[in-house]
MIKE-751091 format. One record per atom (N, C-alpha, C): residue in three letters; x, y, z. Coordinates in steps of 0.1 Angstrom, whole numbers, padded with zeros to 4 digits, always signed. Atoms other than C-alpha are relative to their C-alpha. Layout:
BEGIN
ALAXYZ...
***
This chain:
BEGIN
UNK-0001-0003-0014UNK+1649+1459-0221UNK-0013-0003+0007UNK+0013+0003-0006UNK+1623+1446-0197UNK-0005+0012+0008UNK+0006-0011-0007UNK+1599+1470-0181UNK+0002-0001+0015UNK-0002+0000-0015UNK+1605+1480-0144UNK-0012-0007+0007UNK+0010+0006-0008UNK+1586+1460-0118UNK-0003+0009+0012UNK+0004-0009-0011UNK+1568+1484-0096UNK-0008-0007+0011UNK+0007+0005-0012UNK+1555+1476-0061UNK-0009+0010+0007UNK+0007-0011-0007UNK+1542+1510-0049UNK-0007+0009-0009UNK+0007-0009+0010UNK+1530+1527-0081UNK-0004-0009-0011UNK+0003+0006+0013UNK+1514+1518-0114UNK+0004+0010-0010UNK-0004-0009+0011UNK+1527+1531-0147UNK-0006-0005-0013UNK+0005+0004+0013UNK+1509+1531-0180UNK+0000+0012-0009UNK+0000-0011+0010UNK+1508+1551-0212UNK-0011-0002-0010UNK+0011+0001+0010UNK+1479+1559-0234UNK-0003+0015-0005UNK+0004-0012+0006UNK+1470+1587-0258UNK+0010+0012+0003UNK-0010-0010-0002UNK+1503+1606-0255UNK+0002+0004+0015UNK+0000-0003-0014UNK+1499+1606-0217UNK+0006-0012+0008UNK-0005+0010-0009UNK+1520+1587-0191UNK-0007+0002+0013UNK+0007-0001-0013UNK+1501+1579-0159UNK+0008-0007+0011UNK-0007+0005-0012UNK+1520+1575-0126UNK-0011+0000+0011UNK+0011+0001-0010UNK+1495+1563-0100UNK+0006-0006+0013UNK-0004+0005-0013UNK+1506+1559-0063UNK-0010-0011+0003UNK+0009+0011+0000UNK+1492+1525-0056UNK+0001-0008+0013UNK+0001+0007-0013UNK+1490+1517-0019UNK-0013+0005+0007UNK+0012-0006-0005UNK+1453+1526-0014UNK-0004-0005+0014UNK+0003+0006-0013UNK+1450+1504+0017UNK+0005+0009+0012UNK-0006-0009-0010UNK+1471+1530+0036UNK+0001+0015-0005UNK+0001-0013+0005UNK+1461+1561+0017UNK+0012+0004-0008UNK-0012-0002+0008UNK+1491+1557-0006UNK+0012+0006+0008UNK-0011-0005-0008UNK+1515+1564+0022UNK+0014-0004-0006UNK-0013+0002+0007UNK+1552+1566+0011UNK+0008-0010+0008UNK-0009+0011-0005UNK+1573+1535+0017UNK+0014+0002-0006UNK-0013-0001+0005UNK+1609+1529+0009UNK+0001+0000-0015UNK-0001+0002+0015UNK+1602+1520-0027UNK-0006+0011-0008UNK+0008-0009+0008UNK+1578+1547-0038UNK+0008+0012-0006UNK-0008-0011+0007UNK+1603+1577-0043UNK+0008-0005-0012UNK-0008+0005+0011UNK+1626+1555-0064UNK-0009-0003-0012UNK+0009+0004+0011UNK+1597+1542-0084UNK-0006+0012-0008UNK+0005-0013+0006UNK+1583+1577-0091UNK+0011+0005-0010UNK-0012-0005+0008UNK+1618+1587-0104UNK+0001-0009-0013UNK-0001+0009+0011UNK+1620+1556-0125UNK-0011+0002-0011UNK+0011-0001+0009UNK+1586+1561-0140UNK+0001+0013-0008UNK-0002-0013+0007UNK+1594+1598-0148UNK+0010-0002-0011UNK-0010+0003+0010UNK+1625+1586-0166UNK-0005-0008-0012UNK+0006+0007+0011UNK+1605+1561-0186UNK-0008+0008-0009UNK+0009-0009+0007UNK+1580+1587-0196UNK+0009+0010-0009UNK-0008-0009+0007UNK+1608+1611-0207UNK+0008-0008-0012UNK-0007+0007+0010UNK+1625+1583-0227UNK-0010-0005-0011UNK+0010+0005+0009UNK+1592+1575-0245UNK-0004+0012-0010UNK+0003-0010+0010UNK+1589+1596-0277UNK-0015+0003-0002UNK+0014-0002+0002UNK+1552+1591-0277UNK-0007+0007+0011UNK+0006-0007-0011UNK+1546+1608-0244UNK+0002+0015+0000UNK-0001-0015+0000UNK+1539+1645-0242UNK-0002+0005+0014UNK+0004-0005-0013UNK+1526+1649-0206UNK-0001-0012+0010UNK+0000+0010-0010UNK+1528+1630-0173UNK-0011+0004+0010UNK+0011-0002-0009UNK+1497+1627-0151UNK+0003-0008+0013UNK-0003+0006-0013UNK+1503+1619-0114UNK-0012-0001+0008UNK+0012+0002-0009UNK+1475+1605-0092UNK+0002-0010+0010UNK+0000+0010-0011UNK+1467+1583-0063UNK-0012-0009-0001UNK+0011+0010+0000UNK+1446+1551-0062UNK-0009+0002+0012UNK+0009+0000-0011UNK+1416+1551-0040UNK-0005+0014+0004UNK+0007-0013-0005UNK+1402+1579-0018UNK+0009+0011+0003UNK-0010-0011-0003UNK+1434+1599-0013UNK+0011+0000-0010UNK-0012-0001+0008UNK+1463+1611-0033UNK+0012-0006+0008UNK-0011+0005-0009UNK+1489+1606-0005UNK+0000+0006+0013UNK+0001-0005-0014UNK+1488+1608+0033UNK+0014+0002+0006UNK-0014-0003-0005UNK+1526+1613+0036UNK+0007-0013+0002UNK-0008+0012-0003UNK+1552+1589+0049UNK-0008-0010+0008UNK+0007+0011-0007UNK+1540+1555+0062UNK+0005+0001+0015UNK-0004-0002-0013UNK+1542+1564+0099UNK+0000-0013+0009UNK+0000+0013-0007UNK+1535+1528+0110UNK+0014-0005-0001UNK-0014+0005+0002UNK+1570+1520+0096UNK+0010+0011+0006UNK-0010-0010-0003UNK+1588+1553+0101UNK-0001+0006+0015UNK+0001-0005-0014UNK+1574+1565+0135UNK-0002-0011+0010UNK+0003+0010-0010UNK+1558+1535+0152UNK+0012-0010+0001UNK-0010+0010+0000UNK+1586+1511+0141UNK+0014+0006+0001UNK-0013-0006-0002UNK+1614+1537+0144UNK+0008+0002-0012UNK-0008-0002+0012UNK+1626+1537+0108UNK+0002+0015-0002UNK-0003-0015+0003UNK+1644+1570+0101UNK+0004+0007+0013UNK-0005-0006-0013UNK+1653+1577+0138UNK+0012-0008+0005UNK-0012+0006-0004UNK+1688+1569+0149UNK+0000+0000+0016UNK-0002+0001-0014UNK+1701+1563+0184UNK+0004+0014+0006UNK-0003-0013-0007UNK+1711+1590+0210UNK+0011+0007-0007UNK-0010-0006+0008UNK+1743+1596+0191UNK-0003-0003-0014UNK+0005+0002+0013UNK+1733+1602+0156UNK+0008+0008-0010UNK-0008-0005+0011UNK+1749+1610+0123UNK-0009+0008-0010UNK+0009-0007+0009UNK+1731+1638+0104UNK+0002-0003-0014UNK-0003+0003+0014UNK+1747+1628+0071UNK-0007-0013-0004UNK+0008+0012+0003UNK+1729+1594+0073UNK-0014+0005-0004UNK+0013-0006+0003UNK+1696+1613+0075UNK+0000+0007-0014UNK-0001-0008+0012UNK+1707+1637+0048UNK+0000-0008-0013UNK-0001+0008+0012UNK+1717+1610+0023UNK-0014-0006-0004UNK+0013+0007+0003UNK+1684+1592+0027UNK-0011+0010-0005UNK+0011-0009+0003UNK+1661+1622+0026UNK+0003+0008-0013UNK-0004-0007+0012UNK+1681+1640-0001UNK-0003-0008-0012UNK+0003+0009+0012UNK+1677+1610-0024UNK-0015+0000-0002UNK+0015-0001+0001UNK+1639+1610-0017UNK-0004+0013-0006UNK+0003-0013+0006UNK+1638+1647-0024UNK+0003+0001-0015UNK-0004+0000+0015UNK+1657+1643-0057UNK-0010-0008-0008UNK+0009+0008+0007UNK+1633+1615-0066UNK-0013+0008-0002UNK+0012-0008+0001UNK+1603+1637-0059UNK+0002+0011-0011UNK-0003-0011+0009UNK+1619+1666-0078UNK+0002-0004-0014UNK+0000+0005+0014UNK+1622+1644-0109UNK-0013+0005-0007UNK+0012-0005+0005UNK+1586+1656-0114UNK+0001+0014-0004UNK-0002-0014+0002UNK+1597+1692-0113UNK+0010+0002-0012UNK-0011-0001+0009UNK+1629+1687-0134UNK-0003-0008-0013UNK+0003+0007+0012UNK+1613+1664-0160UNK-0003+0010-0011UNK+0003-0009+0011UNK+1614+1681-0194UNK-0014+0000-0005UNK+0014+0001+0004UNK+1579+1669-0200UNK-0009+0004+0012UNK+0008-0005-0011UNK+1551+1686-0180UNK-0006-0011+0008UNK+0006+0009-0009UNK+1536+1670-0150UNK-0012+0006+0006UNK+0013-0005-0005UNK+1500+1674-0139UNK-0004-0010+0011UNK+0004+0008-0012UNK+1489+1662-0104UNK-0015+0001+0003UNK+0014+0000-0003UNK+1454+1652-0095UNK-0002-0004+0015UNK+0000+0002-0014UNK+1446+1654-0058UNK-0015-0001+0005UNK+0012+0003-0007UNK+1416+1638-0041UNK+0003-0004+0014UNK-0002+0005-0014UNK+1412+1632-0004UNK+0011+0008+0007UNK-0011-0007-0007UNK+1446+1643+0010UNK+0013+0000-0009UNK-0014-0001+0005UNK+1480+1655-0002UNK+0007+0007+0012UNK-0005-0006-0012UNK+1496+1660+0032UNK+0013-0006+0003UNK-0013+0004-0004UNK+1530+1658+0048UNK+0009-0003-0012UNK-0008+0003+0012UNK+1553+1640+0023UNK-0008-0001-0012UNK+0008+0000+0012UNK+1524+1637+0000UNK-0001+0014-0006UNK+0000-0014+0005UNK+1523+1675-0003UNK+0013+0003-0008UNK-0013-0002+0008UNK+1560+1674-0014UNK-0002-0006-0014UNK+0001+0006+0013UNK+1551+1650-0042UNK-0009+0009-0009UNK+0010-0008+0008UNK+1521+1671-0054UNK+0006+0013-0004UNK-0005-0013+0003UNK+1539+1704-0052UNK+0012+0000-0009UNK-0011+0001+0010UNK+1568+1691-0073UNK-0005+0000-0014UNK+0006+0000+0013UNK+1544+1688-0102UNK-0002+0014-0005UNK+0001-0014+0006UNK+1540+1717-0126UNK-0014+0006+0002UNK+0014-0005-0001UNK+1502+1719-0124UNK-0007-0010+0010UNK+0007+0008-0010UNK+1481+1707-0095UNK-0015+0004-0001UNK+0014-0002-0001UNK+1443+1703-0097UNK-0005-0008+0012UNK+0005+0006-0012UNK+1425+1695-0064UNK-0015-0001-0001UNK+0015+0000-0003UNK+1390+1684-0055UNK-0003+0011+0010UNK+0004-0011-0009UNK+1372+1712-0036UNK+0002-0005+0014UNK+0000+0005-0014UNK+1370+1690-0005UNK+0013-0007+0004UNK-0013+0006-0004UNK+1406+1676-0006UNK+0007+0010+0009UNK-0008-0008-0010UNK+1431+1688+0020UNK+0014-0001-0004UNK-0015+0000+0002UNK+1467+1698+0016UNK+0006+0008+0012UNK-0007-0006-0011UNK+1492+1707+0043UNK+0012-0008+0004UNK-0012+0007-0005UNK+1524+1697+0061UNK+0000+0000+0015UNK+0002+0001-0014UNK+1514+1687+0096UNK+0013-0003+0008UNK-0013+0002-0007UNK+1550+1674+0105UNK+0007+0013+0003UNK-0006-0013-0004UNK+1559+1711+0107UNK-0002+0002+0015UNK+0002-0001-0014UNK+1545+1708+0142UNK+0010-0008+0008UNK-0010+0008-0006UNK+1570+1681+0151UNK+0004-0011-0009UNK-0005+0012+0007UNK+1592+1655+0134UNK+0002+0002-0015UNK-0002-0001+0014UNK+1597+1671+0100UNK+0001+0014-0005UNK-0001-0013+0008UNK+1605+1699+0075UNK-0002-0004-0014UNK+0002+0004+0014UNK+1593+1699+0039UNK+0012+0001-0008UNK-0014+0000+0006UNK+1625+1689+0021UNK+0000+0006-0014UNK+0001-0006+0013UNK+1613+1701-0013UNK-0001+0016+0000UNK+0001-0014-0002UNK+1607+1736+0001UNK-0009+0007-0010UNK+0008-0006+0011UNK+1581+1742-0026UNK-0011+0010+0005UNK+0011-0009-0005UNK+1556+1760-0003UNK+0004+0015-0003UNK-0003-0014+0001UNK+1575+1793-0003UNK+0001+0004-0015UNK-0001-0004+0015UNK+1581+1792-0041UNK-0013+0001-0006UNK+0013-0001+0006UNK+1545+1787-0048UNK-0009+0011+0006UNK+0010-0009-0006UNK+1527+1810-0023UNK+0007+0012+0007UNK-0006-0011-0006UNK+1554+1834-0010UNK+0003-0003+0015UNK-0005+0002-0013UNK+1570+1838+0024UNK-0011+0000+0011UNK+0010-0002-0012UNK+1540+1850+0046UNK-0010-0012+0000UNK+0010+0011+0000UNK+1515+1823+0035UNK+0008-0013+0002UNK-0008+0012-0003UNK+1543+1796+0036UNK+0002+0000+0015UNK-0002+0000-0015UNK+1549+1807+0072UNK-0013-0003+0007UNK+0014+0003-0006UNK+1511+1806+0079UNK-0002-0015+0000UNK+0002+0014+0000UNK+1511+1770+0069UNK+0010-0008+0008UNK-0011+0008-0006UNK+1545+1758+0083UNK+0002+0004+0015UNK+0000-0004-0014UNK+1542+1777+0116UNK-0012-0005+0008UNK+0012+0006-0007UNK+1509+1759+0124UNK-0001-0014-0003UNK+0002+0014+0004UNK+1510+1726+0105UNK-0015-0002-0004UNK+0014+0001+0004UNK+1474+1734+0094UNK-0001-0006-0014UNK+0003+0004+0014UNK+1458+1720+0063UNK-0011+0010-0005UNK+0010-0008+0007UNK+1436+1739+0038UNK-0007-0009-0011UNK+0007+0008+0011UNK+1410+1726+0013UNK+0004+0005-0014UNK-0003-0003+0013UNK+1412+1727-0024UNK-0004+0014-0004UNK+0005-0013+0003UNK+1392+1759-0027UNK+0010+0011+0004UNK-0009-0010-0005UNK+1416+1779-0005UNK+0014-0002-0006UNK-0013+0002+0006UNK+1447+1763-0020UNK+0000+0007-0014UNK+0001-0006+0013UNK+1435+1775-0054UNK+0000+0015+0001UNK+0001-0015-0002UNK+1426+1810-0041UNK+0014+0006+0003UNK-0013-0005-0004UNK+1461+1813-0026UNK+0010-0002-0012UNK-0010+0003+0010UNK+1478+1801-0058UNK+0009-0011+0003UNK-0008+0012-0004UNK+1492+1770-0041UNK-0001-0010-0011UNK+0003+0009+0011UNK+1476+1749-0068UNK-0007+0008-0011UNK+0006-0007+0012UNK+1462+1757-0103UNK-0015+0003+0002UNK+0014-0002-0001UNK+1426+1752-0096UNK-0006-0011+0009UNK+0007+0009-0008UNK+1400+1734-0075UNK-0014-0002-0007UNK+0013+0003+0007UNK+1369+1716-0089UNK-0008-0010+0009UNK+0008+0010-0008UNK+1340+1695-0075UNK+0007-0014-0002UNK-0006+0013+0000UNK+1352+1660-0067UNK-0005-0008-0012UNK+0006+0008+0011UNK+1329+1645-0094UNK+0006+0004-0013UNK-0006-0005+0012UNK+1346+1667-0120UNK+0015-0001-0001UNK-0015-0001-0001UNK+1382+1661-0110UNK+0007-0008-0011UNK-0007+0009+0010UNK+1391+1632-0134UNK-0002+0007-0014UNK+0002-0006+0013UNK+1375+1650-0164UNK+0008+0012-0002UNK-0008-0012+0001UNK+1392+1683-0156UNK+0015-0003-0003UNK-0014+0004+0001UNK+1426+1667-0153UNK+0003-0005-0015UNK-0001+0005+0014UNK+1421+1648-0186UNK-0001+0011-0010UNK+0001-0011+0010UNK+1410+1679-0204UNK+0013+0009+0000UNK-0013-0008-0001UNK+1441+1698-0192UNK+0011-0007-0006UNK-0011+0008+0006UNK+1464+1670-0201UNK-0001-0001-0015UNK+0002+0000+0014UNK+1448+1667-0235UNK+0004+0013-0007UNK-0004-0013+0005UNK+1453+1704-0241UNK+0015+0001-0002UNK-0015-0001+0000UNK+1490+1701-0233UNK+0005-0010-0011UNK-0005+0010+0010UNK+1493+1670-0256UNK+0001+0006-0014UNK+0000-0006+0014UNK+1486+1692-0286UNK+0012+0008-0003UNK-0012-0009+0002UNK+1519+1711-0281UNK+0012-0009-0003UNK-0012+0008+0003UNK+1552+1697-0296UNK+0008-0001+0013UNK-0008+0003-0012UNK+1574+1681-0270UNK+0012+0010+0002UNK-0011-0010-0002UNK+1603+1705-0277UNK-0005+0013+0005UNK+0006-0012-0005UNK+1581+1735-0271UNK-0003-0001+0015UNK+0003+0002-0014UNK+1569+1721-0239UNK+0012+0000+0009UNK-0012+0000-0008UNK+1604+1714-0227UNK+0006+0014+0001UNK-0006-0014+0000UNK+1616+1749-0236UNK-0007+0009+0010UNK+0008-0009-0009UNK+1588+1767-0218UNK+0002-0004+0014UNK-0002+0005-0014UNK+1591+1745-0187UNK+0013+0003+0005UNK-0013-0002-0005UNK+1628+1747-0184UNK+0003+0015+0002UNK-0001-0014-0001UNK+1627+1785-0189UNK-0006+0005+0013UNK+0007-0005-0012UNK+1602+1790-0161UNK+0007-0006+0012UNK-0007+0006-0011UNK+1619+1765-0138UNK+0013+0007+0004UNK-0013-0006-0002UNK+1652+1783-0142UNK-0001+0012+0010UNK+0002-0011-0009UNK+1637+1813-0123UNK+0001-0005+0014UNK-0001+0005-0014UNK+1633+1791-0092UNK+0014-0004+0003UNK-0014+0004-0002UNK+1668+1777-0097UNK+0009+0012+0003UNK-0008-0013-0003UNK+1682+1813-0098UNK-0003+0005+0013UNK+0004-0005-0013UNK+1663+1820-0066UNK+0006-0009+0011UNK-0007+0008-0010UNK+1684+1793-0048UNK-0008-0012+0004UNK+0008+0011-0004UNK+1660+1764-0049UNK+0008-0012+0005UNK-0008+0012-0005UNK+1687+1737-0046UNK+0006+0003+0013UNK-0006-0003-0013UNK+1705+1754-0017UNK-0010+0000+0011UNK+0011+0000-0010UNK+1672+1759+0001UNK-0004-0014+0003UNK+0004+0014-0003UNK+1664+1722-0003UNK+0011-0007+0008UNK-0011+0006-0008UNK+1698+1712+0011UNK-0003+0004+0015UNK+0003-0004-0014UNK+1690+1733+0042UNK-0012-0007+0006UNK+0013+0006-0005UNK+1654+1719+0045UNK+0002-0015+0002UNK-0003+0015-0002UNK+1667+1683+0041UNK+0008-0002+0013UNK-0007+0001-0013UNK+1692+1688+0069UNK-0009+0003+0012UNK+0010-0003-0011UNK+1665+1704+0091UNK-0009-0012+0002UNK+0010+0011-0002UNK+1642+1674+0084UNK+0006-0011+0008UNK-0007+0010-0009UNK+1668+1650+0099UNK+0001+0005+0014UNK-0001-0006-0013UNK+1674+1673+0128UNK-0013-0001+0007UNK+0014-0001-0007UNK+1636+1676+0135UNK-0003-0014+0005UNK+0003+0013-0005UNK+1634+1638+0140UNK+0008-0003+0012UNK-0009+0003-0011UNK+1662+1640+0166UNK+0000+0011+0011UNK+0001-0010-0011UNK+1652+1670+0187UNK-0007-0007+0012UNK+0007+0006-0011UNK+1638+1663+0222UNK-0014-0003-0003UNK+0014+0002+0003UNK+1603+1668+0209UNK-0002-0011-0011UNK+0001+0011+0011UNK+1610+1646+0178UNK+0002-0014+0006UNK-0002+0013-0006UNK+1623+1618+0200UNK-0013-0004+0008UNK+0012+0003-0007UNK+1592+1621+0222UNK-0011-0005-0009UNK+0010+0004+0009UNK+1570+1618+0192UNK+0002-0014-0005UNK-0003+0013+0004UNK+1587+1587+0180UNK-0002-0010+0011UNK+0002+0009-0011UNK+1587+1571+0214UNK-0015-0002+0003UNK+0015+0001-0002UNK+1550+1579+0218UNK-0006-0008-0010UNK+0005+0008+0011UNK+1543+1564+0184UNK+0003-0015+0003UNK-0004+0014-0003UNK+1563+1533+0194UNK-0008-0007+0011UNK+0007+0006-0012UNK+1544+1528+0227UNK-0015+0001-0002UNK+0015-0001+0001UNK+1509+1540+0218UNK-0005-0002-0014UNK+0004+0001+0014UNK+1508+1536+0180UNK+0000+0013-0007UNK-0002-0013+0008UNK+1513+1561+0152UNK-0013+0008-0001UNK+0013-0008+0001UNK+1476+1570+0150UNK-0002+0009+0012UNK+0001-0008-0012UNK+1477+1582+0186UNK+0010+0011+0000UNK-0010-0011+0000UNK+1509+1601+0181UNK-0004+0011-0010UNK+0004-0010+0010UNK+1495+1618+0150UNK-0012+0008+0005UNK+0011-0007-0006UNK+1463+1626+0168UNK+0004+0011+0010UNK-0006-0009-0009UNK+1483+1643+0195UNK+0006+0012-0007UNK-0007-0011+0008UNK+1505+1662+0170UNK-0010+0010-0006UNK+0009-0009+0008UNK+1476+1675+0150UNK-0011+0007+0008UNK+0011-0006-0008UNK+1453+1684+0179UNK+0003+0014+0005UNK-0004-0013-0006UNK+1472+1715+0189UNK+0004-0001+0015UNK-0004+0003-0014UNK+1480+1699+0223UNK+0015+0003+0001UNK-0015-0002-0003UNK+1514+1709+0238UNK+0008-0012-0003UNK-0008+0011+0003UNK+1541+1687+0225UNK+0012-0001+0010UNK-0011+0000-0010UNK+1564+1676+0254UNK+0014+0000-0007UNK-0014-0001+0006UNK+1602+1681+0248UNK+0008-0012+0003UNK-0007+0012-0003UNK+1611+1646+0260UNK+0007+0000+0013UNK-0006+0000-0014UNK+1624+1658+0294UNK-0011+0001+0010UNK+0011-0002-0009UNK+1589+1661+0308UNK-0008-0013+0000UNK+0009+0011-0002UNK+1565+1635+0321UNK-0014+0005-0003
***
């Protein structure tokens, strides 16, 4: 069987570790149509490989992932339907992406995420689906589309840091640095940027010394707690809300503004704290 041909990620295996690297550094590894599928495919390859004990997820260049590619999705209108829209079209698309990201969570083999630069918007979904996240002290994580045009479909914020801190993040769309994320328990730990690669390798090497069956049993037991808490049904609701968020009056204003002024201007408005028009205002 031939190896998959990836366009948005790189996949390699060495020393009992599978490496999945988001590989669109020219746009801070922004998520395109191919990336979610390719992540899932790479996770499947790692799980099928008897020589792999742990999966390391990273991003090429100066950032882990800056979220969905808003040049395509906001500026060009991909993901936004017409005035009369079908919520199930949005749901099918985003639920598949959510399931692809969650392959990192549901993989029997442990997943370790390395975050430099940014893990924001949809990029935070990818990172937080991993079992263990190590961030650079100066890296930023957050879900800015909570301000307009999105809802985190994986819903992992509340499961990692509880209701009040999840609300603190999602009712503001703010970002926090690696130090604060580690202090809150959102991620495992934060280290100086120069030490990030070595720390992740050390952690992955430590996990590699455990038999694969033991790793799978411990991980599946822990994950079952989240499943018992209603993780899947919460994700269904979040994914429906994500589609709705793109079609509210404010969501349509954001997409129209991005189409006419460019996605960078739209994002700057969204993230500035400036009042977001509801589409009925001039």
